[in-house]
N, C-alpha and C positions, 0 to 999 in steps of 0.2 A: 594136702591138708595134714597128713600124718607127720610129715617132716616138721611143719610148724608146731603141731601139737606136742611133739617130743621135745622140741627146742624150748617151748614155753614151759613145759613141765620141768625140764632141767633147770631153767632160770629160777623158777619158783622154789625148787628144791635146794639150790645152792645160794640163793640170795640171803643176805644178812637180815635177821629179824629185828624189828624196831618196835618197842612197846610205845603205844600212843595212849596217853591218859588225858581225860577231859580236864580242862582248866576253867576256873571261874573268873569271868571278866570283872574288873573293878576300876574305879577312878580314885586316884590318890592326889591329895592336895597338901603341899608343904610350902613354907616360906623359904626364901632363898638361903637363909642362914642354915637351913637343915638339909640342903641338897646332898651333901656328902653322906649324911646319915641315911638318907633315902636310898642312894645308889648302893651303899654298903648292904642295906637290908635286902634290896632287890637281888643282889648277887648271892647273899647268904641263903635266901629262900628259893633260888632258882626261878625267879619270876620272869615271865616274858614281857618285855617292854613294848609299849605301843606308842601312839602319838603323844607328843609333848606340846603343851600350850603354856606360853609364858604370859604373865600378867604383872601388874604393878605389885600385887600381893604375894606373888611367888609362882610356883610351878604346879600345873595340873597334868597328870599323866595317866594314860590308860595302861593297866597292867593285867596280867592273867596269872593266877596262882592255882596250885592244886587245892581242891576244896578243903582238904584236911589241914592246910597251912594257913588258911585265911584268919582264923582267930589268933594264932600265934603271931602272924605278921602284924595284925592290927594292934595287938598289945605291945609288940616291939617298937612299932612306929610311934605309938603314944609315949612310950618311955624315952625313945631317942629324941623326940621333939618336945618333951615336957607338956604333952597334951595338945600341942598346936597342930599336929598333922591330922588329916582326916582321910578316912577310907569310906567310899560310897559304893553301893551295889552289893552289899552283903545280904 
């Protein structure tokens, strides 16, 4: 047991640390004409992309953003889509 305990302690001591921050889940809807703007914003804000659902009206996607970025992302999406993009789950 001591051998395993020492090995486990050494692994924890030398392992790289990764900061995990909570994210807020959202649903985003945009018309097909605005897909490139949406993908650009997702990359800019470091959003985690989830399931994508395509419909006749456009794309609906699950995303997760840092809580402090939600308002800025929502405003940027409205600007990029001339008010046609929608964010739900705020």
